[in-house]
C-alpha positions as CSV (number, residue, x, y, z in Angstrom):
1,X,10.4,15.9,-0.8
2,X,10.7,12.1,-0.5
3,X,14.0,10.8,0.9
4,X,14.4,7.2,-0.2
5,X,17.0,4.8,-1.7
6,X,14.8,4.0,-4.7
7,X,13.8,6.7,-7.2
8,X,10.0,6.1,-7.2
9,X,9.5,8.9,-9.7
10,X,10.8,6.5,-12.4
11,X,7.7,4.4,-12.2
12,X,5.9,3.7,-15.5
13,X,2.7,2.0,-16.4
14,X,2.9,-1.6,-17.7
15,X,-0.5,-3.1,-17.8
16,X,-4.0,-3.4,-16.4
17,X,-5.2,-7.0,-15.7
18,X,-8.6,-8.4,-14.8
19,X,-6.9,-11.2,-12.8
20,X,-3.4,-12.6,-12.0
21,X,-3.2,-14.7,-15.1
22,X,-2.8,-11.5,-17.1
23,X,-0.1,-10.0,-14.9
24,X,3.6,-9.9,-15.8
25,X,5.7,-13.0,-15.0
26,X,5.6,-13.8,-11.3
27,X,9.2,-13.0,-10.5
28,X,11.1,-10.2,-8.9
29,X,9.4,-8.1,-6.2
30,X,6.0,-6.5,-6.0
31,X,4.5,-4.1,-3.4
32,X,0.8,-3.7,-3.6
33,X,-1.5,-0.9,-2.6
34,X,-5.1,-1.7,-1.5
35,X,-7.9,0.0,0.3
36,X,-11.5,1.1,0.3
37,X,-12.5,3.0,-2.8
38,X,-12.5,6.3,-1.0
39,X,-9.3,5.9,1.1
40,X,-7.0,8.0,-1.2
41,X,-5.1,5.1,-2.7
42,X,-4.5,6.8,-6.1
43,X,-3.4,10.1,-4.3
44,X,-0.9,8.1,-2.2
45,X,0.7,6.4,-5.3
46,X,0.9,9.8,-7.1
47,X,2.5,11.4,-4.0
48,X,5.0,8.5,-3.8
49,X,6.0,8.7,-7.5
50,X,5.7,12.5,-7.8
51,X,3.6,12.1,-10.9
52,X,0.0,11.4,-12.0
53,X,0.6,7.7,-12.1
54,X,-2.8,6.5,-10.9
55,X,-5.9,8.3,-12.0
56,X,-7.8,10.0,-9.2
57,X,-11.5,10.4,-9.4
58,X,-14.3,12.1,-7.5
59,X,-16.3,8.9,-8.1
60,X,-14.8,6.2,-5.8
61,X,-14.3,2.7,-7.2
62,X,-12.9,3.5,-10.6
63,X,-9.9,1.2,-10.2
64,X,-11.5,-2.1,-11.4
65,X,-8.4,-3.8,-12.7
66,X,-5.0,-4.7,-11.2
67,X,-2.8,-2.0,-12.5
68,X,1.0,-2.6,-12.7
69,X,3.7,0.0,-12.7
70,X,7.4,-0.8,-13.2
71,X,10.3,0.7,-11.2
72,X,12.8,-1.6,-13.0
73,X,12.9,-5.1,-14.5
74,X,12.6,-6.7,-11.1
75,X,10.5,-4.2,-9.1
76,X,6.9,-3.3,-9.5
77,X,4.2,-1.3,-7.8
78,X,0.7,-2.8,-7.9
79,X,-2.6,-0.8,-7.6
80,X,-5.3,-3.3,-6.6
81,X,-9.0,-2.7,-7.1
82,X,-10.7,-0.5,-4.5
83,X,-13.4,-2.1,-2.5
84,X,-16.4,-1.4,-0.3
85,X,-17.8,1.9,-1.6
86,X,-18.3,1.9,-5.3
87,X,-21.8,2.0,-6.7
88,X,-21.4,-1.0,-9.0
89,X,-23.4,-4.2,-9.5
90,X,-22.9,-6.9,-6.8
91,X,-21.5,-9.3,-9.3
92,X,-18.7,-6.8,-10.2
93,X,-17.9,-6.4,-6.5
94,X,-17.7,-10.2,-6.1
95,X,-15.4,-10.4,-9.2
96,X,-13.1,-7.7,-7.6
97,X,-13.0,-9.6,-4.3
98,X,-12.1,-12.9,-6.0
99,X,-9.2,-11.3,-8.0
100,X,-8.0,-9.5,-4.8
101,X,-8.0,-12.7,-2.8
102,X,-6.4,-14.7,-5.6
103,X,-3.6,-12.1,-5.9
104,X,-2.9,-12.0,-2.2
105,X,-2.8,-15.8,-1.8
106,X,-1.1,-16.9,-5.0
107,X,1.3,-14.1,-6.1
108,X,4.8,-15.3,-5.1
109,X,6.5,-12.0,-6.0
110,X,4.3,-10.0,-3.5
111,X,6.6,-8.9,-0.7
112,X,4.5,-6.2,1.1
113,X,1.0,-4.8,1.2
114,X,0.1,-1.2,1.8
115,X,-3.4,-1.0,3.3
116,X,-4.9,2.5,3.1
117,X,-7.6,3.6,5.5
118,X,-9.2,7.0,6.2
119,X,-7.8,7.9,9.6
120,X,-11.3,9.0,10.6
121,X,-12.8,5.6,9.8
122,X,-10.1,2.9,10.1
123,X,-10.4,-0.9,10.6
124,X,-13.8,-1.4,9.0
125,X,-14.9,-5.0,8.4
126,X,-13.6,-5.1,4.8
127,X,-10.3,-3.6,5.9
128,X,-9.9,-6.3,8.6
129,X,-10.8,-9.0,6.0
130,X,-8.0,-7.7,3.8
131,X,-5.5,-7.5,6.7
132,X,-6.4,-11.0,8.0
133,X,-6.0,-12.3,4.4
134,X,-2.5,-10.8,4.3
135,X,-1.6,-12.0,7.8
136,X,-2.7,-15.6,6.9
137,X,-0.6,-15.4,3.7
138,X,2.4,-14.2,5.8
139,X,2.6,-10.9,3.9
140,X,4.1,-7.9,5.8
141,X,1.7,-4.9,6.0
142,X,2.1,-1.1,6.1
143,X,-1.2,0.4,7.4
144,X,-1.4,4.0,6.1
145,X,-4.0,6.1,7.9
146,X,-4.8,8.6,5.1
147,X,-6.2,12.1,5.1
148,X,-4.3,12.8,8.4
149,X,-4.4,16.5,7.6
150,X,-8.1,16.4,8.5
151,X,-7.2,15.9,12.2
152,X,-5.3,18.0,14.7
153,X,-2.0,16.5,15.8
154,X,-3.2,15.2,19.1
155,X,-6.2,13.4,17.7
156,X,-4.0,12.1,14.8
157,X,-1.5,10.5,17.2
158,X,-4.3,9.0,19.3
159,X,-5.8,7.4,16.2
160,X,-2.5,5.9,15.2
161,X,-1.8,4.5,18.6
162,X,-5.3,3.0,18.8
163,X,-4.9,1.3,15.4
164,X,-1.4,0.0,16.4
165,X,-2.8,-1.4,19.6
166,X,-5.7,-3.2,17.8
167,X,-3.5,-4.6,15.1
168,X,-0.7,-5.7,17.5
169,X,-3.2,-8.4,18.7
170,X,-2.7,-10.2,15.4
171,X,1.0,-10.8,16.2
172,X,2.0,-10.1,12.7
173,X,4.5,-7.9,10.7
174,X,2.3,-4.7,10.7
175,X,3.5,-1.1,10.7
176,X,1.1,1.8,11.2
177,X,1.7,5.4,10.1
178,X,-0.4,8.5,9.6
179,X,-0.4,9.8,6.0
180,X,-1.5,12.8,4.0
181,X,-0.7,13.0,0.3
182,X,-1.7,16.7,0.5
183,X,0.7,17.7,3.3
184,X,3.3,15.0,2.8
185,X,2.7,13.5,6.3
186,X,4.2,10.0,6.4
187,X,5.6,10.2,2.8
188,X,9.1,9.4,3.9
189,X,7.9,6.6,6.2
190,X,6.1,5.1,3.1
191,X,9.2,5.3,1.0
192,X,11.5,3.9,3.7
193,X,9.2,0.9,4.2
194,X,9.0,0.2,0.5
195,X,12.8,0.5,0.3
196,X,13.1,-2.2,3.0
197,X,10.8,-4.5,1.1
198,X,12.6,-4.0,-2.2
199,X,16.2,-3.8,-1.0
200,X,16.2,-5.3,2.5
201,X,16.6,-3.2,5.8
202,X,19.0,-0.3,5.6
203,X,22.1,-1.0,7.7
204,X,24.3,2.0,8.4
205,X,27.9,1.2,8.0
206,X,29.9,1.6,11.2
207,X,33.2,3.4,11.1
208,X,36.0,1.0,11.5
209,X,37.9,1.2,14.8
210,X,41.5,2.5,14.3
211,X,44.1,-0.2,14.6
212,X,46.3,-0.2,17.7
């Protein structure tokens, strides 16, 4: 069960937009989820919110719009269009890419980006394009290596370390965790990182020293 400061299971659908001009007013805080069309993005959102928030499909690439979900009046989750796998016309892919780039570069309320990659095939060219876009825009990143249950623990740890090593060369605010929506691996780490972006880092209050 997810342990977090925010109740993500209160998330509710607000709108689907073809581009940022149709999104809610650009204020408050947004955290966006992005990834290749077969990376398990919808499953991760559903695991986080403990509800069927995002539609999962056996046909990758069904998310063609920017979907917005509200946690409260000032906090939103954003489900960005999947990329790289869907069997759709090239013009449609270009349109998605434009709306993705526009959102990352112009949306002021965007405070963090969750990039989802299959742990067995991370850091493909399109993933790196997205990560570099975010780095250039000074957006903190959580790289979630999904489908972690498909690997044994030793191999899983090795993949996480390798991705951390590669991304550390960008000298940016990037965190990397293994994740499995099926087994709950990394679910708390996802919730804690989102808490930090929405609320600021958690500081444990120290017990006051007794007065002499």
